[in-house]
ChimeraX commands (.cxc) that place a marker at each C-alpha (Angstrom):
marker #1 position -0.15,-0.05,-0.19 radius 0.5
marker #1 position 1.37,3.09,-1.16 radius 0.5
marker #1 position -1.07,5.89,-0.41 radius 0.5
marker #1 position -4.04,5.98,2.17 radius 0.5
marker #1 position -7.26,7.66,0.21 radius 0.5
marker #1 position -9.33,9.69,2.60 radius 0.5
marker #1 position -12.49,11.41,1.41 radius 0.5
marker #1 position -14.08,14.61,2.93 radius 0.5
marker #1 position -17.65,15.74,1.70 radius 0.5
marker #1 position -15.76,17.70,-1.04 radius 0.5
marker #1 position -12.48,16.61,-1.58 radius 0.5
marker #1 position -10.31,13.40,-2.32 radius 0.5
marker #1 position -6.74,13.60,-0.73 radius 0.5
marker #1 position -4.24,11.05,-0.98 radius 0.5
marker #1 position -1.55,11.06,1.24 radius 0.5
marker #1 position 1.69,9.09,1.16 radius 0.5
marker #1 position 1.82,6.18,4.09 radius 0.5
marker #1 position 4.69,7.50,5.40 radius 0.5
marker #1 position 3.69,11.30,6.23 radius 0.5
marker #1 position -0.01,10.67,6.87 radius 0.5
marker #1 position 0.80,7.71,9.46 radius 0.5
marker #1 position 3.07,9.28,12.82 radius 0.5
marker #1 position 5.08,7.01,14.76 radius 0.5
marker #1 position 6.02,4.80,11.92 radius 0.5
marker #1 position 9.67,5.06,10.82 radius 0.5
marker #1 position 10.07,2.41,8.06 radius 0.5
marker #1 position 7.66,0.73,5.69 radius 0.5
marker #1 position 9.04,-2.70,6.98 radius 0.5
marker #1 position 7.80,-1.22,10.42 radius 0.5
marker #1 position 4.50,-0.14,8.87 radius 0.5
marker #1 position 3.43,-4.13,7.25 radius 0.5
marker #1 position 4.99,-6.36,10.81 radius 0.5
marker #1 position 1.82,-6.42,12.50 radius 0.5
marker #1 position -1.83,-5.78,11.83 radius 0.5
marker #1 position -2.54,-4.79,14.96 radius 0.5
marker #1 position -0.11,-2.28,15.05 radius 0.5
marker #1 position -1.62,-0.59,11.71 radius 0.5
marker #1 position -4.80,-0.52,12.74 radius 0.5
marker #1 position -4.47,1.21,15.79 radius 0.5
marker #1 position -1.86,3.93,14.00 radius 0.5
marker #1 position -4.61,4.22,11.59 radius 0.5
marker #1 position -7.16,4.56,14.15 radius 0.5
marker #1 position -5.50,7.57,16.06 radius 0.5
marker #1 position -5.24,9.63,12.80 radius 0.5
marker #1 position -8.72,9.53,10.75 radius 0.5
marker #1 position -10.23,6.35,11.00 radius 0.5
marker #1 position -13.93,7.87,10.30 radius 0.5
marker #1 position -12.58,9.34,7.04 radius 0.5
marker #1 position -11.09,6.17,5.90 radius 0.5
marker #1 position -13.01,5.10,3.02 radius 0.5
marker #1 position -10.61,1.93,1.83 radius 0.5
marker #1 position -7.48,-0.18,3.32 radius 0.5
marker #1 position -5.59,-2.58,0.92 radius 0.5
marker #1 position -3.06,-4.19,2.63 radius 0.5
marker #1 position -2.84,-7.28,0.20 radius 0.5
marker #1 position 0.54,-9.35,-0.01 radius 0.5
marker #1 position 2.36,-7.67,2.30 radius 0.5
marker #1 position 3.49,-10.39,4.44 radius 0.5
marker #1 position 1.63,-8.88,7.48 radius 0.5
marker #1 position 0.96,-11.36,10.48 radius 0.5
marker #1 position -0.46,-11.16,14.25 radius 0.5
marker #1 position -4.27,-10.81,15.08 radius 0.5
marker #1 position -6.88,-8.87,13.33 radius 0.5
marker #1 position -8.10,-6.31,16.30 radius 0.5
marker #1 position -11.42,-5.33,17.41 radius 0.5
marker #1 position -10.06,-1.87,16.34 radius 0.5
marker #1 position -10.97,-2.34,13.00 radius 0.5
marker #1 position -14.50,-1.80,13.67 radius 0.5
marker #1 position -14.17,1.78,14.22 radius 0.5
marker #1 position -13.47,2.31,10.65 radius 0.5
marker #1 position -17.31,3.04,10.19 radius 0.5
marker #1 position -17.03,4.66,6.97 radius 0.5
marker #1 position -15.02,1.94,5.22 radius 0.5
marker #1 position -16.23,0.47,2.01 radius 0.5
marker #1 position -13.43,-1.72,1.14 radius 0.5
marker #1 position -11.30,-3.80,3.30 radius 0.5
marker #1 position -8.35,-6.18,1.68 radius 0.5
marker #1 position -6.22,-8.06,3.61 radius 0.5
marker #1 position -5.88,-10.94,1.38 radius 0.5
marker #1 position -2.72,-12.98,0.84 radius 0.5
marker #1 position -1.08,-12.39,4.32 radius 0.5
marker #1 position -0.07,-14.33,7.90 radius 0.5
marker #1 position -3.00,-13.18,9.67 radius 0.5
marker #1 position -3.87,-15.43,12.43 radius 0.5
marker #1 position -6.71,-15.77,14.96 radius 0.5
marker #1 position -10.40,-15.05,14.84 radius 0.5
marker #1 position -12.38,-12.79,12.39 radius 0.5
marker #1 position -13.15,-9.81,14.66 radius 0.5
marker #1 position -16.87,-9.62,15.60 radius 0.5
marker #1 position -16.53,-5.69,15.31 radius 0.5
marker #1 position -16.30,-6.15,11.37 radius 0.5
marker #1 position -20.36,-5.93,12.12 radius 0.5
marker #1 position -19.85,-2.22,12.74 radius 0.5
marker #1 position -18.73,-1.61,8.98 radius 0.5
marker #1 position -22.07,-0.44,8.01 radius 0.5
marker #1 position -20.72,1.19,4.81 radius 0.5
marker #1 position -18.41,-1.88,3.75 radius 0.5
marker #1 position -19.16,-3.17,0.39 radius 0.5
marker #1 position -16.04,-5.50,-0.17 radius 0.5
marker #1 position -14.31,-7.93,2.17 radius 0.5
marker #1 position -11.36,-9.65,1.17 radius 0.5
marker #1 position -9.73,-11.63,4.02 radius 0.5
marker #1 position -8.68,-14.79,1.86 radius 0.5
marker #1 position -5.33,-16.60,2.21 radius 0.5
marker #1 position -4.51,-16.09,5.60 radius 0.5
marker #1 position -4.01,-18.07,8.62 radius 0.5
marker #1 position -7.53,-16.99,10.21 radius 0.5
marker #1 position -9.41,-19.42,12.63 radius 0.5
marker #1 position -12.39,-20.17,14.64 radius 0.5
marker #1 position -15.89,-19.34,13.40 radius 0.5
marker #1 position -17.39,-16.99,11.09 radius 0.5
marker #1 position -18.88,-14.27,13.24 radius 0.5
marker #1 position -22.42,-13.90,12.61 radius 0.5
marker #1 position -22.16,-9.92,12.66 radius 0.5
marker #1 position -21.19,-10.53,9.54 radius 0.5
marker #1 position -24.78,-10.65,8.51 radius 0.5
marker #1 position -25.34,-7.11,9.47 radius 0.5
marker #1 position -23.03,-5.69,6.70 radius 0.5
marker #1 position -26.26,-4.56,4.39 radius 0.5
marker #1 position -24.05,-2.81,2.03 radius 0.5
marker #1 position -21.97,-5.68,1.43 radius 0.5
marker #1 position -21.48,-7.23,-2.34 radius 0.5
marker #1 position -18.25,-9.09,-2.14 radius 0.5
marker #1 position -17.09,-11.48,0.51 radius 0.5
marker #1 position -14.09,-13.63,0.17 radius 0.5
marker #1 position -12.61,-15.74,2.98 radius 0.5
marker #1 position -11.22,-18.17,1.13 radius 0.5
marker #1 position -8.18,-20.46,2.01 radius 0.5
marker #1 position -8.15,-20.05,6.04 radius 0.5
marker #1 position -8.71,-22.23,8.89 radius 0.5
marker #1 position -11.98,-21.31,9.63 radius 0.5
marker #1 position -14.78,-24.04,10.94 radius 0.5
marker #1 position -17.83,-24.28,12.51 radius 0.5
marker #1 position -21.51,-23.71,11.49 radius 0.5
marker #1 position -22.66,-21.04,9.18 radius 0.5
marker #1 position -26.57,-20.39,9.31 radius 0.5
marker #1 position -28.88,-18.56,7.86 radius 0.5
marker #1 position -28.32,-15.42,10.43 radius 0.5
marker #1 position -25.03,-15.17,8.70 radius 0.5
marker #1 position -26.79,-13.62,5.84 radius 0.5
marker #1 position -29.85,-11.49,7.29 radius 0.5
marker #1 position -29.12,-8.48,5.75 radius 0.5
marker #1 position -26.83,-9.68,2.89 radius 0.5
marker #1 position -29.68,-8.30,0.06 radius 0.5
marker #1 position -26.69,-6.44,-1.91 radius 0.5
marker #1 position -23.93,-9.37,-2.12 radius 0.5
marker #1 position -23.30,-11.34,-5.22 radius 0.5
marker #1 position -20.04,-12.84,-4.47 radius 0.5
marker #1 position -19.53,-15.04,-1.86 radius 0.5
marker #1 position -16.14,-17.11,-2.18 radius 0.5
marker #1 position -15.34,-19.46,0.91 radius 0.5
marker #1 position -13.07,-21.94,-0.57 radius 0.5
marker #1 position -10.70,-24.04,1.57 radius 0.5
marker #1 position -12.15,-23.84,5.34 radius 0.5
marker #1 position -13.87,-26.46,7.31 radius 0.5
marker #1 position -17.05,-24.76,7.53 radius 0.5
marker #1 position -20.65,-26.28,7.57 radius 0.5
marker #1 position -23.70,-24.59,6.11 radius 0.5
marker #1 position -26.44,-25.06,8.23 radius 0.5
marker #1 position -29.65,-23.75,6.50 radius 0.5
marker #1 position -33.60,-24.99,6.57 radius 0.5
marker #1 position -34.64,-26.69,3.56 radius 0.5
marker #1 position -36.72,-23.99,2.69 radius 0.5
marker #1 position -34.60,-21.23,3.22 radius 0.5
marker #1 position -35.00,-18.51,0.72 radius 0.5
marker #1 position -31.64,-16.22,0.78 radius 0.5
marker #1 position -31.99,-12.38,0.75 radius 0.5
marker #1 position -29.27,-12.04,-2.10 radius 0.5
marker #1 position -29.15,-13.05,-5.17 radius 0.5
marker #1 position -25.49,-13.93,-6.40 radius 0.5
marker #1 position -23.23,-14.06,-9.78 radius 0.5
marker #1 position -20.29,-16.36,-7.70 radius 0.5
marker #1 position -20.74,-18.71,-5.25 radius 0.5
marker #1 position -17.67,-20.92,-4.31 radius 0.5
marker #1 position -17.85,-23.13,-1.31 radius 0.5
marker #1 position -15.23,-26.05,-2.05 radius 0.5
marker #1 position -14.56,-28.11,0.95 radius 0.5
marker #1 position -17.35,-26.90,3.13 radius 0.5
marker #1 position -20.22,-29.76,4.55 radius 0.5
marker #1 position -22.88,-29.33,2.26 radius 0.5
marker #1 position -23.96,-32.75,1.83 radius 0.5
marker #1 position -25.50,-34.99,1.17 radius 0.5
marker #1 position -28.55,-33.41,-0.73 radius 0.5
marker #1 position -28.03,-30.46,-2.99 radius 0.5
marker #1 position -28.63,-27.32,-1.64 radius 0.5
marker #1 position -32.15,-26.25,-2.93 radius 0.5
marker #1 position -31.69,-22.49,-2.38 radius 0.5
marker #1 position -29.15,-22.44,-5.28 radius 0.5
marker #1 position -32.09,-23.24,-7.66 radius 0.5
marker #1 position -33.71,-19.72,-6.88 radius 0.5
marker #1 position -30.09,-18.08,-7.83 radius 0.5
marker #1 position -31.35,-16.92,-11.26 radius 0.5
marker #1 position -27.95,-14.62,-11.82 radius 0.5
marker #1 position -25.44,-17.51,-10.96 radius 0.5
marker #1 position -22.35,-17.38,-13.37 radius 0.5
marker #1 position -19.79,-19.14,-11.34 radius 0.5
marker #1 position -20.82,-22.52,-9.05 radius 0.5
marker #1 position -17.88,-24.18,-7.34 radius 0.5
marker #1 position -19.11,-27.10,-4.75 radius 0.5
marker #1 position -16.10,-29.24,-4.74 radius 0.5
marker #1 position -15.68,-31.99,-2.09 radius 0.5
marker #1 position -18.67,-30.89,-0.40 radius 0.5
marker #1 position -20.15,-33.90,0.98 radius 0.5
marker #1 position -22.83,-33.95,-2.03 radius 0.5
marker #1 position -24.01,-37.77,-3.11 radius 0.5
marker #1 position -26.99,-38.97,-5.10 radius 0.5
marker #1 position -28.04,-37.67,-8.46 radius 0.5
marker #1 position -27.28,-33.52,-9.68 radius 0.5
marker #1 position -30.89,-32.14,-9.76 radius 0.5
marker #1 position -32.20,-31.52,-13.28 radius 0.5
marker #1 position -33.04,-28.21,-12.46 radius 0.5
marker #1 position -29.01,-27.69,-12.54 radius 0.5
marker #1 position -29.14,-28.05,-15.93 radius 0.5
marker #1 position -32.81,-27.22,-17.05 radius 0.5
marker #1 position -32.79,-23.77,-14.73 radius 0.5
marker #1 position -32.59,-19.96,-15.70 radius 0.5
marker #1 position -28.73,-20.02,-14.71 radius 0.5
marker #1 position -26.73,-18.43,-17.00 radius 0.5
marker #1 position -23.66,-20.55,-15.75 radius 0.5
marker #1 position -20.64,-20.30,-17.25 radius 0.5
marker #1 position -18.40,-22.44,-15.15 radius 0.5
marker #1 position -19.48,-25.43,-13.01 radius 0.5
marker #1 position -17.22,-27.38,-10.54 radius 0.5
marker #1 position -19.10,-30.38,-8.64 radius 0.5
marker #1 position -15.77,-32.73,-8.42 radius 0.5
marker #1 position -14.53,-34.67,-5.85 radius 0.5
marker #1 position -18.23,-35.73,-4.37 radius 0.5
marker #1 position -20.33,-38.73,-4.36 radius 0.5
marker #1 position -22.92,-37.97,-7.05 radius 0.5
marker #1 position -23.68,-40.91,-9.23 radius 0.5
marker #1 position -25.97,-42.04,-12.10 radius 0.5
marker #1 position -25.64,-41.06,-15.58 radius 0.5
marker #1 position -24.96,-37.34,-16.67 radius 0.5
marker #1 position -27.63,-35.59,-18.41 radius 0.5
marker #1 position -27.27,-34.48,-21.67 radius 0.5
marker #1 position -25.11,-31.30,-21.99 radius 0.5
marker #1 position -25.99,-30.12,-25.33 radius 0.5
marker #1 position -28.68,-27.22,-24.10 radius 0.5
marker #1 position -26.48,-25.37,-21.99 radius 0.5
marker #1 position -24.10,-22.29,-21.74 radius 0.5
marker #1 position -21.37,-23.67,-19.66 radius 0.5
marker #1 position -17.97,-23.16,-20.93 radius 0.5
marker #1 position -15.97,-25.05,-18.30 radius 0.5
marker #1 position -17.63,-28.39,-16.41 radius 0.5
marker #1 position -15.83,-30.57,-13.76 radius 0.5
marker #1 position -17.41,-33.33,-12.65 radius 0.5
marker #1 position -14.23,-35.36,-12.03 radius 0.5
marker #1 position -13.93,-37.66,-9.34 radius 0.5
marker #1 position -17.61,-38.77,-8.57 radius 0.5
marker #1 position -19.25,-42.12,-9.19 radius 0.5
marker #1 position -20.99,-41.24,-12.76 radius 0.5
marker #1 position -21.81,-44.56,-14.71 radius 0.5
marker #1 position -23.54,-44.68,-18.02 radius 0.5
marker #1 position -23.09,-43.48,-21.68 radius 0.5
marker #1 position -21.00,-40.46,-22.00 radius 0.5
marker #1 position -23.23,-37.31,-22.47 radius 0.5
marker #1 position -23.54,-35.32,-25.60 radius 0.5
marker #1 position -21.98,-31.94,-25.01 radius 0.5
marker #1 position -22.62,-28.59,-26.41 radius 0.5
marker #1 position -19.87,-26.96,-28.81 radius 0.5
marker #1 position -19.99,-24.05,-25.96 radius 0.5
marker #1 position -17.79,-26.11,-23.54 radius 0.5
marker #1 position -14.17,-25.30,-23.65 radius 0.5
marker #1 position -13.23,-27.37,-21.12 radius 0.5
marker #1 position -14.97,-30.57,-19.57 radius 0.5
marker #1 position -13.29,-33.20,-17.13 radius 0.5
marker #1 position -15.59,-36.57,-16.34 radius 0.5
marker #1 position -12.38,-38.61,-15.10 radius 0.5
marker #1 position -12.35,-40.73,-12.38 radius 0.5
marker #1 position -15.78,-42.27,-13.11 radius 0.5
marker #1 position -17.59,-45.14,-14.35 radius 0.5
marker #1 position -18.76,-44.50,-18.10 radius 0.5
marker #1 position -19.49,-46.84,-20.34 radius 0.5
marker #1 position -20.12,-47.07,-24.01 radius 0.5
marker #1 position -18.17,-46.48,-27.19 radius 0.5
marker #1 position -16.52,-43.13,-27.18 radius 0.5
marker #1 position -18.08,-42.43,-30.95 radius 0.5
marker #1 position -21.50,-41.39,-28.33 radius 0.5
marker #1 position -19.42,-38.74,-26.77 radius 0.5
marker #1 position -20.62,-36.26,-29.31 radius 0.5
marker #1 position -20.49,-32.16,-29.25 radius 0.5
marker #1 position -23.43,-30.34,-30.51 radius 0.5
marker #1 position -22.87,-27.47,-33.16 radius 0.5
marker #1 position -25.25,-24.61,-31.95 radius 0.5
marker link #1:1,2 radius 0.2
marker link #1:2,3 radius 0.2
marker link #1:3,4 radius 0.2
marker link #1:4,5 radius 0.2
marker link #1:5,6 radius 0.2
marker link #1:6,7 radius 0.2
marker link #1:7,8 radius 0.2
marker link #1:8,9 radius 0.2
marker link #1:9,10 radius 0.2
marker link #1:10,11 radius 0.2
marker link #1:11,12 radius 0.2
marker link #1:12,13 radius 0.2
marker link #1:13,14 radius 0.2
marker link #1:14,15 radius 0.2
marker link #1:15,16 radius 0.2
marker link #1:16,17 radius 0.2
marker link #1:17,18 radius 0.2
marker link #1:18,19 radius 0.2
marker link #1:19,20 radius 0.2
marker link #1:20,21 radius 0.2
marker link #1:21,22 radius 0.2
marker link #1:22,23 radius 0.2
marker link #1:23,24 radius 0.2
marker link #1:24,25 radius 0.2
marker link #1:25,26 radius 0.2
marker link #1:26,27 radius 0.2
marker link #1:27,28 radius 0.2
marker link #1:28,29 radius 0.2
marker link #1:29,30 radius 0.2
marker link #1:30,31 radius 0.2
marker link #1:31,32 radius 0.2
marker link #1:32,33 radius 0.2
marker link #1:33,34 radius 0.2
marker link #1:34,35 radius 0.2
marker link #1:35,36 radius 0.2
marker link #1:36,37 radius 0.2
marker link #1:37,38 radius 0.2
marker link #1:38,39 radius 0.2
marker link #1:39,40 radius 0.2
marker link #1:40,41 radius 0.2
marker link #1:41,42 radius 0.2
marker link #1:42,43 radius 0.2
marker link #1:43,44 radius 0.2
marker link #1:44,45 radius 0.2
marker link #1:45,46 radius 0.2
marker link #1:46,47 radius 0.2
marker link #1:47,48 radius 0.2
marker link #1:48,49 radius 0.2
marker link #1:49,50 radius 0.2
marker link #1:50,51 radius 0.2
marker link #1:51,52 radius 0.2
marker link #1:52,53 radius 0.2
marker link #1:53,54 radius 0.2
marker link #1:54,55 radius 0.2
marker link #1:55,56 radius 0.2
marker link #1:56,57 radius 0.2
marker link #1:57,58 radius 0.2
marker link #1:58,59 radius 0.2
marker link #1:59,60 radius 0.2
marker link #1:60,61 radius 0.2
marker link #1:61,62 radius 0.2
marker link #1:62,63 radius 0.2
marker link #1:63,64 radius 0.2
marker link #1:64,65 radius 0.2
marker link #1:65,66 radius 0.2
marker link #1:66,67 radius 0.2
marker link #1:67,68 radius 0.2
marker link #1:68,69 radius 0.2
marker link #1:69,70 radius 0.2
marker link #1:70,71 radius 0.2
marker link #1:71,72 radius 0.2
marker link #1:72,73 radius 0.2
marker link #1:73,74 radius 0.2
marker link #1:74,75 radius 0.2
marker link #1:75,76 radius 0.2
marker link #1:76,77 radius 0.2
marker link #1:77,78 radius 0.2
marker link #1:78,79 radius 0.2
marker link #1:79,80 radius 0.2
marker link #1:80,81 radius 0.2
marker link #1:81,82 radius 0.2
marker link #1:82,83 radius 0.2
marker link #1:83,84 radius 0.2
marker link #1:84,85 radius 0.2
marker link #1:85,86 radius 0.2
marker link #1:86,87 radius 0.2
marker link #1:87,88 radius 0.2
marker link #1:88,89 radius 0.2
marker link #1:89,90 radius 0.2
marker link #1:90,91 radius 0.2
marker link #1:91,92 radius 0.2
marker link #1:92,93 radius 0.2
marker link #1:93,94 radius 0.2
marker link #1:94,95 radius 0.2
marker link #1:95,96 radius 0.2
marker link #1:96,97 radius 0.2
marker link #1:97,98 radius 0.2
marker link #1:98,99 radius 0.2
marker link #1:99,100 radius 0.2
marker link #1:100,101 radius 0.2
marker link #1:101,102 radius 0.2
marker link #1:102,103 radius 0.2
marker link #1:103,104 radius 0.2
marker link #1:104,105 radius 0.2
marker link #1:105,106 radius 0.2
marker link #1:106,107 radius 0.2
marker link #1:107,108 radius 0.2
marker link #1:108,109 radius 0.2
marker link #1:109,110 radius 0.2
marker link #1:110,111 radius 0.2
marker link #1:111,112 radius 0.2
marker link #1:112,113 radius 0.2
marker link #1:113,114 radius 0.2
marker link #1:114,115 radius 0.2
marker link #1:115,116 radius 0.2
marker link #1:116,117 radius 0.2
marker link #1:117,118 radius 0.2
marker link #1:118,119 radius 0.2
marker link #1:119,120 radius 0.2
marker link #1:120,121 radius 0.2
marker link #1:121,122 radius 0.2
marker link #1:122,123 radius 0.2
marker link #1:123,124 radius 0.2
marker link #1:124,125 radius 0.2
marker link #1:125,126 radius 0.2
marker link #1:126,127 radius 0.2
marker link #1:127,128 radius 0.2
marker link #1:128,129 radius 0.2
marker link #1:129,130 radius 0.2
marker link #1:130,131 radius 0.2
marker link #1:131,132 radius 0.2
marker link #1:132,133 radius 0.2
marker link #1:133,134 radius 0.2
marker link #1:134,135 radius 0.2
marker link #1:135,136 radius 0.2
marker link #1:136,137 radius 0.2
marker link #1:137,138 radius 0.2
marker link #1:138,139 radius 0.2
marker link #1:139,140 radius 0.2
marker link #1:140,141 radius 0.2
marker link #1:141,142 radius 0.2
marker link #1:142,143 radius 0.2
marker link #1:143,144 radius 0.2
marker link #1:144,145 radius 0.2
marker link #1:145,146 radius 0.2
marker link #1:146,147 radius 0.2
marker link #1:147,148 radius 0.2
marker link #1:148,149 radius 0.2
marker link #1:149,150 radius 0.2
marker link #1:150,151 radius 0.2
marker link #1:151,152 radius 0.2
marker link #1:152,153 radius 0.2
marker link #1:153,154 radius 0.2
marker link #1:154,155 radius 0.2
marker link #1:155,156 radius 0.2
marker link #1:156,157 radius 0.2
marker link #1:157,158 radius 0.2
marker link #1:158,159 radius 0.2
marker link #1:159,160 radius 0.2
marker link #1:160,161 radius 0.2
marker link #1:161,162 radius 0.2
marker link #1:162,163 radius 0.2
marker link #1:163,164 radius 0.2
marker link #1:164,165 radius 0.2
marker link #1:165,166 radius 0.2
marker link #1:166,167 radius 0.2
marker link #1:167,168 radius 0.2
marker link #1:168,169 radius 0.2
marker link #1:169,170 radius 0.2
marker link #1:170,171 radius 0.2
marker link #1:171,172 radius 0.2
marker link #1:172,173 radius 0.2
marker link #1:173,174 radius 0.2
marker link #1:174,175 radius 0.2
marker link #1:175,176 radius 0.2
marker link #1:176,177 radius 0.2
marker link #1:177,178 radius 0.2
marker link #1:178,179 radius 0.2
marker link #1:179,180 radius 0.2
marker link #1:180,181 radius 0.2
marker link #1:181,182 radius 0.2
marker link #1:182,183 radius 0.2
marker link #1:183,184 radius 0.2
marker link #1:184,185 radius 0.2
marker link #1:185,186 radius 0.2
marker link #1:186,187 radius 0.2
marker link #1:187,188 radius 0.2
marker link #1:188,189 radius 0.2
marker link #1:189,190 radius 0.2
marker link #1:190,191 radius 0.2
marker link #1:191,192 radius 0.2
marker link #1:192,193 radius 0.2
marker link #1:193,194 radius 0.2
marker link #1:194,195 radius 0.2
marker link #1:195,196 radius 0.2
marker link #1:196,197 radius 0.2
marker link #1:197,198 radius 0.2
marker link #1:198,199 radius 0.2
marker link #1:199,200 radius 0.2
marker link #1:200,201 radius 0.2
marker link #1:201,202 radius 0.2
marker link #1:202,203 radius 0.2
marker link #1:203,204 radius 0.2
marker link #1:204,205 radius 0.2
marker link #1:205,206 radius 0.2
marker link #1:206,207 radius 0.2
marker link #1:207,208 radius 0.2
marker link #1:208,209 radius 0.2
marker link #1:209,210 radius 0.2
marker link #1:210,211 radius 0.2
marker link #1:211,212 radius 0.2
marker link #1:212,213 radius 0.2
marker link #1:213,214 radius 0.2
marker link #1:214,215 radius 0.2
marker link #1:215,216 radius 0.2
marker link #1:216,217 radius 0.2
marker link #1:217,218 radius 0.2
marker link #1:218,219 radius 0.2
marker link #1:219,220 radius 0.2
marker link #1:220,221 radius 0.2
marker link #1:221,222 radius 0.2
marker link #1:222,223 radius 0.2
marker link #1:223,224 radius 0.2
marker link #1:224,225 radius 0.2
marker link #1:225,226 radius 0.2
marker link #1:226,227 radius 0.2
marker link #1:227,228 radius 0.2
marker link #1:228,229 radius 0.2
marker link #1:229,230 radius 0.2
marker link #1:230,231 radius 0.2
marker link #1:231,232 radius 0.2
marker link #1:232,233 radius 0.2
marker link #1:233,234 radius 0.2
marker link #1:234,235 radius 0.2
marker link #1:235,236 radius 0.2
marker link #1:236,237 radius 0.2
marker link #1:237,238 radius 0.2
marker link #1:238,239 radius 0.2
marker link #1:239,240 radius 0.2
marker link #1:240,241 radius 0.2
marker link #1:241,242 radius 0.2
marker link #1:242,243 radius 0.2
marker link #1:243,244 radius 0.2
marker link #1:244,245 radius 0.2
marker link #1:245,246 radius 0.2
marker link #1:246,247 radius 0.2
marker link #1:247,248 radius 0.2
marker link #1:248,249 radius 0.2
marker link #1:249,250 radius 0.2
marker link #1:250,251 radius 0.2
marker link #1:251,252 radius 0.2
marker link #1:252,253 radius 0.2
marker link #1:253,254 radius 0.2
marker link #1:254,255 radius 0.2
marker link #1:255,256 radius 0.2
marker link #1:256,257 radius 0.2
marker link #1:257,258 radius 0.2
marker link #1:258,259 radius 0.2
marker link #1:259,260 radius 0.2
marker link #1:260,261 radius 0.2
marker link #1:261,262 radius 0.2
marker link #1:262,263 radius 0.2
marker link #1:263,264 radius 0.2
marker link #1:264,265 radius 0.2
marker link #1:265,266 radius 0.2
marker link #1:266,267 radius 0.2
marker link #1:267,268 radius 0.2
marker link #1:268,269 radius 0.2
marker link #1:269,270 radius 0.2
marker link #1:270,271 radius 0.2
marker link #1:271,272 radius 0.2
marker link #1:272,273 radius 0.2
marker link #1:273,274 radius 0.2
marker link #1:274,275 radius 0.2
marker link #1:275,276 radius 0.2
marker link #1:276,277 radius 0.2
marker link #1:277,278 radius 0.2
marker link #1:278,279 radius 0.2
marker link #1:279,280 radius 0.2
marker link #1:280,281 radius 0.2
marker link #1:281,282 radius 0.2
marker link #1:282,283 radius 0.2
marker link #1:283,284 radius 0.2
view
């Protein structure tokens, strides 16, 4: 991070970090511990900071509850660091937050329910941490603006009722390694704007619901690999998928017909039968 963007009612002021943050003598000191960074910034102008980006700076330490004092923050990016400990409950105080990216860190514990109070949140990326525990409907209570939910690489369990109707309409949903199965989450059927769906290694079993193929989805990317899905794969000649990964499941039967829209198709490690000549592409 080279600058802090501080916005007033009429002006936008870009201040070099080394001049705007007092008590910090070197850049290496600035990026050493997250708690020091947040504490120092909170003493300056926490109510004026609109965006904080500290991606890929080798920051360590825990995220302090003080982060919740940046009440006008719209974007917080702490991705690709070595931040550890739990996610601060105080993040729920950031009522203006639109983007939260804390991916690729060493965060542990549960996902705080206070996340569900971020009514302006559009992008949530918590992928590749060590989070565990249950995620319930409470975590999404006010997330009507959410369009991207990325949580790959955690041991979280989605615990929602069978008839749950989410407040959001997602474009991007990636929950690889979560505990979702054995049933396919029915609420996904109502995500009409879904473009990317990745549910690899989520304990899904049984048959892929017909609505996955026949719905009004505009899916471009589908990843259901490393589950226990079985029976035949339906014909894929009426879909707009570009990439389909159904590998490492228990499918059998004949190879499906596939639309020419598909550029990548992975059906490996299953038990398909019949002639390869039946594996045909349909030109549309």
